[in-house]
All heavy atoms as TSV, in Angstrom:
chain	resi	resn	atom	element	x	y	z
A	1	MET	N	N	4.761	40.193	-46.273
A	1	MET	CA	C	5.970	39.975	-45.457
A	1	MET	C	C	6.002	40.915	-44.283
A	1	MET	O	O	6.398	40.518	-43.193
A	1	MET	CB	C	7.173	40.199	-46.395
A	1	MET	CG	C	8.432	39.870	-45.718
A	1	MET	SD	S	8.485	38.069	-45.435
A	1	MET	CE	C	10.106	37.881	-44.998
A	2	LYS	N	N	5.636	42.226	-44.423
A	2	LYS	CA	C	5.658	43.173	-43.361
A	2	LYS	C	C	4.759	42.713	-42.171
A	2	LYS	O	O	5.174	42.789	-41.058
A	2	LYS	CB	C	5.203	44.523	-43.771
A	2	LYS	CG	C	6.194	45.328	-44.519
A	2	LYS	CD	C	5.611	46.764	-44.683
A	2	LYS	CE	C	6.267	47.429	-45.841
A	2	LYS	NZ	N	5.771	48.731	-46.123
A	3	GLU	N	N	3.603	42.203	-42.505
A	3	GLU	CA	C	2.666	41.781	-41.501
A	3	GLU	C	C	3.238	40.670	-40.643
A	3	GLU	O	O	3.072	40.650	-39.387
A	3	GLU	CB	C	1.348	41.362	-42.104
A	3	GLU	CG	C	0.254	41.058	-41.062
A	3	GLU	CD	C	-1.071	40.718	-41.741
A	3	GLU	OE1	O	-1.345	41.251	-42.844
A	3	GLU	OE2	O	-1.850	39.980	-41.135
A	4	ARG	N	N	3.904	39.734	-41.316
A	4	ARG	CA	C	4.512	38.587	-40.591
A	4	ARG	C	C	5.594	39.109	-39.645
A	4	ARG	O	O	5.763	38.623	-38.534
A	4	ARG	CB	C	5.014	37.548	-41.570
A	4	ARG	CG	C	3.903	36.849	-42.292
A	4	ARG	CD	C	4.411	35.899	-43.281
A	4	ARG	NE	N	5.040	34.767	-42.515
A	4	ARG	CZ	C	5.748	33.802	-43.052
A	4	ARG	NH1	N	5.976	33.821	-44.364
A	4	ARG	NH2	N	6.228	32.803	-42.342
A	5	ILE	N	N	6.384	40.061	-40.136
A	5	ILE	CA	C	7.494	40.605	-39.348
A	5	ILE	C	C	6.921	41.342	-38.129
A	5	ILE	O	O	7.423	41.235	-36.983
A	5	ILE	CB	C	8.404	41.556	-40.166
A	5	ILE	CG1	C	9.095	40.706	-41.257
A	5	ILE	CG2	C	9.408	42.275	-39.320
A	5	ILE	CD1	C	9.870	41.487	-42.271
A	6	VAL	N	N	5.890	42.177	-38.339
A	6	VAL	CA	C	5.310	42.887	-37.246
A	6	VAL	C	C	4.774	41.961	-36.207
A	6	VAL	O	O	4.980	42.116	-34.980
A	6	VAL	CB	C	4.157	43.847	-37.743
A	6	VAL	CG1	C	3.289	44.379	-36.601
A	6	VAL	CG2	C	4.711	44.952	-38.628
A	7	ARG	N	N	4.091	40.915	-36.611
A	7	ARG	CA	C	3.564	39.940	-35.635
A	7	ARG	C	C	4.685	39.229	-34.906
A	7	ARG	O	O	4.605	38.975	-33.656
A	7	ARG	CB	C	2.712	38.892	-36.353
A	7	ARG	CG	C	1.381	39.477	-36.799
A	7	ARG	CD	C	0.608	38.415	-37.450
A	7	ARG	NE	N	-0.673	38.933	-38.012
A	7	ARG	CZ	C	-1.582	38.177	-38.552
A	7	ARG	NH1	N	-1.404	36.889	-38.723
A	7	ARG	NH2	N	-2.659	38.758	-39.006
A	8	ALA	N	N	5.752	38.802	-35.573
A	8	ALA	CA	C	6.893	38.187	-34.930
A	8	ALA	C	C	7.582	39.052	-33.942
A	8	ALA	O	O	7.963	38.665	-32.819
A	8	ALA	CB	C	7.915	37.692	-36.010
A	9	VAL	N	N	7.770	40.291	-34.321
A	9	VAL	CA	C	8.406	41.262	-33.338
A	9	VAL	C	C	7.522	41.496	-32.174
A	9	VAL	O	O	8.048	41.519	-31.008
A	9	VAL	CB	C	8.783	42.591	-34.099
A	9	VAL	CG1	C	9.230	43.679	-33.114
A	9	VAL	CG2	C	9.851	42.375	-35.165
A	10	ALA	N	N	6.218	41.683	-32.414
A	10	ALA	CA	C	5.361	41.907	-31.274
A	10	ALA	C	C	5.324	40.770	-30.311
A	10	ALA	O	O	5.381	40.865	-29.108
A	10	ALA	CB	C	3.955	42.230	-31.761
A	11	ALA	N	N	5.241	39.549	-30.836
A	11	ALA	CA	C	5.273	38.331	-30.033
A	11	ALA	C	C	6.554	38.150	-29.248
A	11	ALA	O	O	6.517	37.885	-28.001
A	11	ALA	CB	C	4.988	37.149	-30.909
A	12	THR	N	N	7.691	38.508	-29.862
A	12	THR	CA	C	8.986	38.420	-29.207
A	12	THR	C	C	9.048	39.416	-28.058
A	12	THR	O	O	9.505	39.056	-27.020
A	12	THR	CB	C	10.067	38.706	-30.243
A	12	THR	OG1	O	9.989	37.741	-31.274
A	12	THR	CG2	C	11.432	38.586	-29.593
A	13	ILE	N	N	8.596	40.680	-28.319
A	13	ILE	CA	C	8.572	41.625	-27.214
A	13	ILE	C	C	7.688	41.277	-26.044
A	13	ILE	O	O	8.077	41.427	-24.865
A	13	ILE	CB	C	8.307	43.036	-27.729
A	13	ILE	CG1	C	9.409	43.479	-28.715
A	13	ILE	CG2	C	8.103	44.007	-26.638
A	13	ILE	CD1	C	9.090	44.794	-29.426
A	14	VAL	N	N	6.536	40.730	-26.365
A	14	VAL	CA	C	5.586	40.344	-25.253
A	14	VAL	C	C	6.185	39.187	-24.463
A	14	VAL	O	O	6.188	39.207	-23.258
A	14	VAL	CB	C	4.253	40.026	-25.811
A	14	VAL	CG1	C	3.375	39.283	-24.826
A	14	VAL	CG2	C	3.515	41.225	-26.370
A	15	LEU	N	N	6.736	38.186	-25.182
A	15	LEU	CA	C	7.328	37.019	-24.443
A	15	LEU	C	C	8.555	37.497	-23.602
A	15	LEU	O	O	8.845	37.006	-22.399
A	15	LEU	CB	C	7.714	35.960	-25.403
A	15	LEU	CG	C	6.504	35.237	-26.049
A	15	LEU	CD1	C	7.005	34.272	-27.101
A	15	LEU	CD2	C	5.651	34.486	-24.975
A	16	THR	N	N	9.366	38.345	-24.150
A	16	THR	CA	C	10.499	38.897	-23.439
A	16	THR	C	C	10.066	39.689	-22.222
A	16	THR	O	O	10.678	39.575	-21.130
A	16	THR	CB	C	11.364	39.872	-24.358
A	16	THR	OG1	O	11.817	39.089	-25.504
A	16	THR	CG2	C	12.587	40.383	-23.660
A	17	SER	N	N	8.980	40.411	-22.345
A	17	SER	CA	C	8.469	41.219	-21.251
A	17	SER	C	C	8.019	40.254	-20.111
A	17	SER	O	O	8.258	40.537	-18.948
A	17	SER	CB	C	7.223	42.012	-21.689
A	17	SER	OG	O	6.492	42.536	-20.649
A	18	ILE	N	N	7.360	39.175	-20.462
A	18	ILE	CA	C	6.935	38.138	-19.476
A	18	ILE	C	C	8.117	37.542	-18.754
A	18	ILE	O	O	8.143	37.405	-17.538
A	18	ILE	CB	C	6.017	37.138	-20.092
A	18	ILE	CG1	C	4.676	37.789	-20.538
A	18	ILE	CG2	C	5.745	35.977	-19.109
A	18	ILE	CD1	C	3.887	36.903	-21.415
A	19	ILE	N	N	9.160	37.164	-19.518
A	19	ILE	CA	C	10.294	36.535	-18.910
A	19	ILE	C	C	11.019	37.577	-18.033
A	19	ILE	O	O	11.461	37.179	-16.894
A	19	ILE	CB	C	11.262	36.050	-20.067
A	19	ILE	CG1	C	10.663	34.879	-20.786
A	19	ILE	CG2	C	12.633	35.723	-19.468
A	19	ILE	CD1	C	11.315	34.502	-22.041
A	20	LEU	N	N	11.176	38.801	-18.423
A	20	LEU	CA	C	11.809	39.804	-17.628
A	20	LEU	C	C	10.995	40.082	-16.373
A	20	LEU	O	O	11.590	40.338	-15.236
A	20	LEU	CB	C	12.059	41.083	-18.454
A	20	LEU	CG	C	13.189	41.027	-19.496
A	20	LEU	CD1	C	13.145	42.274	-20.322
A	20	LEU	CD2	C	14.520	40.860	-18.763
A	21	ALA	N	N	9.685	40.117	-16.470
A	21	ALA	CA	C	8.822	40.349	-15.283
A	21	ALA	C	C	8.989	39.222	-14.322
A	21	ALA	O	O	8.977	39.480	-13.076
A	21	ALA	CB	C	7.396	40.469	-15.734
A	22	TYR	N	N	9.149	37.968	-14.781
A	22	TYR	CA	C	9.316	36.825	-13.859
A	22	TYR	C	C	10.729	36.826	-13.253
A	22	TYR	O	O	10.801	36.442	-12.066
A	22	TYR	CB	C	9.046	35.601	-14.656
A	22	TYR	CG	C	9.115	34.343	-13.801
A	22	TYR	CD1	C	8.104	33.992	-12.947
A	22	TYR	CD2	C	10.199	33.466	-13.973
A	22	TYR	CE1	C	8.133	32.843	-12.173
A	22	TYR	CE2	C	10.312	32.319	-13.150
A	22	TYR	CZ	C	9.268	32.034	-12.275
A	22	TYR	OH	O	9.352	30.867	-11.519
A	23	THR	N	N	11.688	37.141	-14.006
A	23	THR	CA	C	13.049	37.019	-13.542
A	23	THR	C	C	13.714	38.221	-12.880
A	23	THR	O	O	14.552	38.164	-12.044
A	23	THR	CB	C	14.013	36.552	-14.624
A	23	THR	OG1	O	14.013	37.470	-15.686
A	23	THR	CG2	C	13.586	35.123	-15.113
A	24	VAL	N	N	13.257	39.455	-13.375
A	24	VAL	CA	C	13.953	40.670	-12.902
A	24	VAL	C	C	12.982	41.552	-12.035
A	24	VAL	O	O	13.273	41.719	-10.904
A	24	VAL	CB	C	14.439	41.486	-14.137
A	24	VAL	CG1	C	15.092	42.771	-13.673
A	24	VAL	CG2	C	15.361	40.682	-15.006
A	25	ASN	N	N	11.933	42.030	-12.687
A	25	ASN	CA	C	11.054	42.921	-11.912
A	25	ASN	C	C	9.675	42.940	-12.622
A	25	ASN	O	O	9.574	42.997	-13.860
A	25	ASN	CB	C	11.636	44.369	-11.997
A	25	ASN	CG	C	10.882	45.356	-11.124
A	25	ASN	OD1	O	9.703	45.187	-10.861
A	25	ASN	ND2	N	11.608	46.368	-10.578
A	26	ILE	N	N	8.636	42.935	-11.826
A	26	ILE	CA	C	7.297	42.808	-12.293
A	26	ILE	C	C	6.907	43.962	-13.229
A	26	ILE	O	O	6.023	43.905	-14.062
A	26	ILE	CB	C	6.271	42.673	-11.124
A	26	ILE	CG1	C	4.850	42.276	-11.558
A	26	ILE	CG2	C	6.181	44.011	-10.319
A	26	ILE	CD1	C	4.793	40.876	-11.969
A	27	ASN	N	N	7.620	45.136	-13.105
A	27	ASN	CA	C	7.301	46.316	-13.875
A	27	ASN	C	C	7.569	46.125	-15.340
A	27	ASN	O	O	7.135	46.891	-16.133
A	27	ASN	CB	C	8.002	47.507	-13.289
A	27	ASN	CG	C	7.413	48.045	-12.028
A	27	ASN	OD1	O	6.223	47.946	-11.833
A	27	ASN	ND2	N	8.294	48.480	-11.115
A	28	TRP	N	N	8.358	45.053	-15.704
A	28	TRP	CA	C	8.559	44.805	-17.122
A	28	TRP	C	C	7.295	44.422	-17.853
A	28	TRP	O	O	7.283	44.431	-19.105
A	28	TRP	CB	C	9.572	43.663	-17.256
A	28	TRP	CG	C	10.984	44.195	-17.176
A	28	TRP	CD1	C	11.868	44.038	-16.105
A	28	TRP	CD2	C	11.710	44.929	-18.156
A	28	TRP	NE1	N	13.013	44.612	-16.396
A	28	TRP	CE2	C	13.016	45.202	-17.604
A	28	TRP	CE3	C	11.437	45.366	-19.374
A	28	TRP	CZ2	C	14.013	45.874	-18.292
A	28	TRP	CZ3	C	12.395	46.093	-20.071
A	28	TRP	CH2	C	13.675	46.315	-19.545
A	29	LEU	N	N	6.227	44.052	-17.158
A	29	LEU	CA	C	4.917	43.783	-17.759
A	29	LEU	C	C	4.415	45.007	-18.503
A	29	LEU	O	O	3.624	44.810	-19.443
A	29	LEU	CB	C	3.969	43.283	-16.767
A	29	LEU	CG	C	4.138	41.828	-16.211
A	29	LEU	CD1	C	3.142	41.492	-15.196
A	29	LEU	CD2	C	4.181	40.875	-17.375
A	30	TRP	N	N	4.769	46.154	-18.074
A	30	TRP	CA	C	4.320	47.396	-18.786
A	30	TRP	C	C	4.797	47.437	-20.230
A	30	TRP	O	O	4.068	48.012	-21.079
A	30	TRP	CB	C	4.759	48.652	-18.035
A	30	TRP	CG	C	3.973	48.837	-16.771
A	30	TRP	CD1	C	4.373	48.707	-15.505
A	30	TRP	CD2	C	2.601	49.182	-16.689
A	30	TRP	NE1	N	3.423	48.858	-14.598
A	30	TRP	CE2	C	2.292	49.231	-15.310
A	30	TRP	CE3	C	1.597	49.480	-17.614
A	30	TRP	CZ2	C	1.011	49.532	-14.809
A	30	TRP	CZ3	C	0.335	49.779	-17.120
A	30	TRP	CH2	C	0.057	49.811	-15.751
A	31	LEU	N	N	5.915	46.819	-20.525
A	31	LEU	CA	C	6.387	46.750	-21.933
A	31	LEU	C	C	5.402	45.960	-22.722
A	31	LEU	O	O	5.061	46.337	-23.861
A	31	LEU	CB	C	7.774	46.141	-21.948
A	31	LEU	CG	C	8.370	45.967	-23.379
A	31	LEU	CD1	C	8.521	47.273	-24.061
A	31	LEU	CD2	C	9.709	45.237	-23.246
A	32	GLY	N	N	4.936	44.799	-22.232
A	32	GLY	CA	C	3.955	43.985	-22.887
A	32	GLY	C	C	2.617	44.689	-23.047
A	32	GLY	O	O	1.978	44.598	-24.093
A	33	VAL	N	N	2.245	45.469	-22.027
A	33	VAL	CA	C	0.994	46.258	-22.122
A	33	VAL	C	C	1.110	47.293	-23.219
A	33	VAL	O	O	0.201	47.524	-24.020
A	33	VAL	CB	C	0.742	46.942	-20.778
A	33	VAL	CG1	C	-0.405	47.988	-20.872
A	33	VAL	CG2	C	0.403	45.915	-19.705
A	34	PHE	N	N	2.289	47.951	-23.308
A	34	PHE	CA	C	2.495	48.937	-24.353
A	34	PHE	C	C	2.334	48.297	-25.756
A	34	PHE	O	O	1.687	48.857	-26.683
A	34	PHE	CB	C	3.848	49.573	-24.225
A	34	PHE	CG	C	4.256	50.414	-25.379
A	34	PHE	CD1	C	3.716	51.699	-25.560
A	34	PHE	CD2	C	5.243	50.000	-26.364
A	34	PHE	CE1	C	3.999	52.482	-26.667
A	34	PHE	CE2	C	5.553	50.797	-27.424
A	34	PHE	CZ	C	4.977	52.002	-27.562
A	35	VAL	N	N	2.954	47.138	-25.948
A	35	VAL	CA	C	2.863	46.426	-27.239
A	35	VAL	C	C	1.388	46.022	-27.537
A	35	VAL	O	O	0.943	46.235	-28.598
A	35	VAL	CB	C	3.800	45.224	-27.291
A	35	VAL	CG1	C	3.573	44.391	-28.489
A	35	VAL	CG2	C	5.272	45.680	-27.128
A	36	GLY	N	N	0.693	45.590	-26.583
A	36	GLY	CA	C	-0.717	45.165	-26.725
A	36	GLY	C	C	-1.583	46.369	-27.101
A	36	GLY	O	O	-2.417	46.212	-28.007
A	37	VAL	N	N	-1.354	47.470	-26.457
A	37	VAL	CA	C	-2.122	48.685	-26.755
A	37	VAL	C	C	-1.849	49.137	-28.125
A	37	VAL	O	O	-2.730	49.598	-28.941
A	37	VAL	CB	C	-1.947	49.769	-25.665
A	37	VAL	CG1	C	-2.500	51.117	-26.105
A	37	VAL	CG2	C	-2.490	49.310	-24.347
A	38	ASN	N	N	-0.568	49.089	-28.492
A	38	ASN	CA	C	-0.219	49.523	-29.832
A	38	ASN	C	C	-0.789	48.623	-30.919
A	38	ASN	O	O	-1.277	49.147	-31.973
A	38	ASN	CB	C	1.332	49.537	-29.970
A	38	ASN	CG	C	1.799	50.226	-31.238
A	38	ASN	OD1	O	1.101	50.957	-31.868
A	38	ASN	ND2	N	2.999	49.943	-31.641
A	39	LEU	N	N	-0.859	47.331	-30.710
A	39	LEU	CA	C	-1.496	46.429	-31.627
A	39	LEU	C	C	-2.957	46.704	-31.724
A	39	LEU	O	O	-3.557	46.661	-32.809
A	39	LEU	CB	C	-1.245	44.954	-31.150
A	39	LEU	CG	C	0.145	44.401	-31.446
A	39	LEU	CD1	C	0.288	43.093	-30.740
A	39	LEU	CD2	C	0.436	44.265	-32.928
A	40	LEU	N	N	-3.615	46.946	-30.606
A	40	LEU	CA	C	-5.004	47.263	-30.614
A	40	LEU	C	C	-5.352	48.602	-31.348
A	40	LEU	O	O	-6.251	48.585	-32.187
A	40	LEU	CB	C	-5.542	47.377	-29.188
A	40	LEU	CG	C	-7.012	47.596	-29.014
A	40	LEU	CD1	C	-7.792	46.374	-29.633
A	40	LEU	CD2	C	-7.370	47.762	-27.531
A	41	GLN	N	N	-4.565	49.602	-31.124
A	41	GLN	CA	C	-4.804	50.844	-31.832
A	41	GLN	C	C	-4.547	50.757	-33.376
A	41	GLN	O	O	-5.196	51.334	-34.137
A	41	GLN	CB	C	-4.065	52.017	-31.239
A	41	GLN	CG	C	-2.583	52.076	-31.425
A	41	GLN	CD	C	-2.127	52.612	-32.747
A	41	GLN	OE1	O	-2.761	53.327	-33.421
A	41	GLN	NE2	N	-0.936	52.192	-33.117
A	42	SER	N	N	-3.558	49.916	-33.683
A	42	SER	CA	C	-3.215	49.707	-35.098
A	42	SER	C	C	-4.323	49.020	-35.835
A	42	SER	O	O	-4.527	49.130	-37.052
A	42	SER	CB	C	-1.942	49.042	-35.329
A	42	SER	OG	O	-1.979	47.671	-34.975
A	43	ALA	N	N	-5.091	48.140	-35.148
A	43	ALA	CA	C	-6.223	47.441	-35.675
A	43	ALA	C	C	-7.346	48.442	-36.109
A	43	ALA	O	O	-8.022	48.188	-37.162
A	43	ALA	CB	C	-6.800	46.432	-34.740
A	44	PHE	N	N	-7.452	49.571	-35.400
A	44	PHE	CA	C	-8.517	50.459	-35.756
A	44	PHE	C	C	-7.969	51.617	-36.654
A	44	PHE	O	O	-8.728	52.077	-37.563
A	44	PHE	CB	C	-9.048	51.131	-34.450
A	44	PHE	CG	C	-9.792	50.147	-33.605
A	44	PHE	CD1	C	-9.281	49.625	-32.458
A	44	PHE	CD2	C	-11.031	49.717	-34.040
A	44	PHE	CE1	C	-9.985	48.765	-31.696
A	44	PHE	CE2	C	-11.765	48.795	-33.192
A	44	PHE	CZ	C	-11.199	48.265	-32.084
A	45	THR	N	N	-6.722	52.107	-36.459
A	45	THR	CA	C	-6.259	53.222	-37.229
A	45	THR	C	C	-5.436	52.817	-38.355
A	45	THR	O	O	-5.126	53.642	-39.260
A	45	THR	CB	C	-5.376	54.129	-36.287
A	45	THR	OG1	O	-4.241	53.396	-35.902
A	45	THR	CG2	C	-6.146	54.604	-35.115
A	46	ARG	N	N	-4.989	51.545	-38.462
A	46	ARG	CA	C	-4.156	51.061	-39.534
A	46	ARG	C	C	-2.749	51.768	-39.553
A	46	ARG	O	O	-2.120	51.881	-40.558
A	46	ARG	CB	C	-4.803	51.098	-40.905
A	46	ARG	CG	C	-6.088	50.273	-40.900
A	46	ARG	CD	C	-6.615	50.089	-42.279
A	46	ARG	NE	N	-5.680	49.559	-43.272
A	46	ARG	CZ	C	-5.534	48.291	-43.537
A	46	ARG	NH1	N	-6.160	47.364	-42.904
A	46	ARG	NH2	N	-4.613	47.868	-44.497
A	47	PHE	N	N	-2.336	52.265	-38.396
A	47	PHE	CA	C	-1.009	52.928	-38.280
A	47	PHE	C	C	-0.239	52.148	-37.283
A	47	PHE	O	O	-0.608	51.865	-36.159
A	47	PHE	CB	C	-1.187	54.373	-37.693
A	47	PHE	CG	C	0.152	54.957	-37.350
A	47	PHE	CD1	C	0.984	55.450	-38.325
A	47	PHE	CD2	C	0.539	55.075	-36.058
A	47	PHE	CE1	C	2.195	55.982	-38.026
A	47	PHE	CE2	C	1.770	55.677	-35.666
A	47	PHE	CZ	C	2.607	56.092	-36.676
A	48	CYS	N	N	0.982	51.699	-37.789
A	48	CYS	CA	C	1.920	50.942	-36.977
A	48	CYS	C	C	3.310	51.519	-37.192
A	48	CYS	O	O	3.856	51.515	-38.272
A	48	CYS	CB	C	1.889	49.479	-37.348
A	48	CYS	SG	S	2.976	48.447	-36.471
A	49	PRO	N	N	3.909	52.019	-36.168
A	49	PRO	CA	C	5.260	52.600	-36.269
A	49	PRO	C	C	6.344	51.687	-36.874
A	49	PRO	O	O	7.101	52.003	-37.615
A	49	PRO	CB	C	5.621	52.988	-34.846
A	49	PRO	CG	C	4.360	53.093	-34.115
A	49	PRO	CD	C	3.424	52.156	-34.826
A	50	LEU	N	N	6.206	50.340	-36.502
A	50	LEU	CA	C	7.132	49.351	-37.038
A	50	LEU	C	C	7.052	49.213	-38.576
A	50	LEU	O	O	8.002	49.073	-39.204
A	50	LEU	CB	C	6.960	48.006	-36.369
A	50	LEU	CG	C	7.932	46.887	-36.728
A	50	LEU	CD1	C	9.387	47.335	-36.640
A	50	LEU	CD2	C	7.658	45.642	-35.999
A	51	GLU	N	N	5.826	49.330	-39.038
A	51	GLU	CA	C	5.645	49.249	-40.505
A	51	GLU	C	C	6.313	50.447	-41.225
A	51	GLU	O	O	6.874	50.270	-42.322
A	51	GLU	CB	C	4.164	49.299	-40.886
A	51	GLU	CG	C	3.455	47.939	-40.640
A	51	GLU	CD	C	2.075	47.877	-41.183
A	51	GLU	OE1	O	1.593	48.831	-41.859
A	51	GLU	OE2	O	1.390	46.886	-40.876
A	52	LEU	N	N	6.347	51.590	-40.588
A	52	LEU	CA	C	7.041	52.765	-41.175
A	52	LEU	C	C	8.585	52.469	-41.206
A	52	LEU	O	O	9.236	52.760	-42.188
A	52	LEU	CB	C	6.730	54.008	-40.421
A	52	LEU	CG	C	5.347	54.545	-40.465
A	52	LEU	CD1	C	5.222	55.762	-39.535
A	52	LEU	CD2	C	4.949	54.893	-41.856
A	53	ILE	N	N	9.068	51.828	-40.099
A	53	ILE	CA	C	10.479	51.501	-40.082
A	53	ILE	C	C	10.810	50.463	-41.113
A	53	ILE	O	O	11.809	50.590	-41.784
A	53	ILE	CB	C	10.848	51.055	-38.649
A	53	ILE	CG1	C	10.680	52.158	-37.632
A	53	ILE	CG2	C	12.272	50.470	-38.581
A	53	ILE	CD1	C	10.742	51.719	-36.176
A	54	LEU	N	N	9.961	49.462	-41.255
A	54	LEU	CA	C	10.223	48.469	-42.275
A	54	LEU	C	C	10.191	49.005	-43.686
A	54	LEU	O	O	10.970	48.596	-44.521
A	54	LEU	CB	C	9.197	47.280	-42.069
A	54	LEU	CG	C	9.366	46.464	-40.779
A	54	LEU	CD1	C	8.215	45.457	-40.708
A	54	LEU	CD2	C	10.666	45.764	-40.767
A	55	LYS	N	N	9.225	49.865	-43.882
A	55	LYS	CA	C	9.166	50.505	-45.210
A	55	LYS	C	C	10.409	51.327	-45.529
A	55	LYS	O	O	10.959	51.241	-46.603
A	55	LYS	CB	C	7.938	51.463	-45.293
A	55	LYS	CG	C	7.691	52.125	-46.624
A	55	LYS	CD	C	6.468	52.947	-46.582
A	55	LYS	CE	C	6.222	53.599	-47.950
A	55	LYS	NZ	N	5.063	54.453	-47.958
A	56	ALA	N	N	10.934	52.071	-44.580
A	56	ALA	CA	C	12.141	52.844	-44.775
A	56	ALA	C	C	13.337	51.905	-44.979
A	56	ALA	O	O	14.258	52.247	-45.672
A	56	ALA	CB	C	12.376	53.727	-43.495
A	57	ALA	N	N	13.293	50.730	-44.338
A	57	ALA	CA	C	14.365	49.703	-44.542
A	57	ALA	C	C	14.285	49.020	-45.887
A	57	ALA	O	O	15.176	48.169	-46.204
A	57	ALA	CB	C	14.350	48.737	-43.359
A	58	GLY	N	N	13.192	49.189	-46.602
A	58	GLY	CA	C	13.071	48.586	-47.903
A	58	GLY	C	C	12.419	47.253	-47.909
A	58	GLY	O	O	12.499	46.452	-48.891
A	59	VAL	N	N	11.743	46.851	-46.826
A	59	VAL	CA	C	11.006	45.557	-46.831
A	59	VAL	C	C	9.810	45.647	-47.674
A	59	VAL	O	O	9.015	46.603	-47.537
A	59	VAL	CB	C	10.627	45.168	-45.349
A	59	VAL	CG1	C	9.875	43.914	-45.317
A	59	VAL	CG2	C	11.880	45.011	-44.512
A	60	LYS	N	N	9.599	44.646	-48.563
A	60	LYS	CA	C	8.410	44.727	-49.448
A	60	LYS	C	C	7.231	44.007	-48.804
A	60	LYS	O	O	7.328	43.267	-47.863
A	60	LYS	CB	C	8.765	43.961	-50.716
A	60	LYS	CG	C	9.961	44.490	-51.378
A	60	LYS	CD	C	9.808	44.344	-52.869
A	60	LYS	CE	C	11.135	44.717	-53.562
A	60	LYS	NZ	N	11.222	46.014	-54.056
A	61	ASN	N	N	6.081	44.413	-49.307
A	61	ASN	CA	C	4.769	43.805	-48.765
A	61	ASN	C	C	4.826	42.371	-49.076
A	61	ASN	O	O	4.279	41.516	-48.509
A	61	ASN	CB	C	3.596	44.482	-49.409
A	61	ASN	CG	C	3.368	45.906	-48.922
A	61	ASN	OD1	O	3.799	46.237	-47.836
A	61	ASN	ND2	N	2.745	46.704	-49.700
C-alpha cells in the first residue's frame, strides 16, 4: 500500500509542477525535478522521506 501511495503522490506533484510551470511561472519545473531526483535516489538507497511519514501515520505495507 505504501508503494502505491508514494507513486500516486509523486505523480500528482510532478503533474502539478507541470501545470504550474505552464500557467504561473516556468520555475515551478524545479519542483518536478526535485521529485524526480528523490525518486531516483530512493531507487538506489531505498530511503524515501514520504515512506517515513506514512509509517508514522500508521499506513501498513
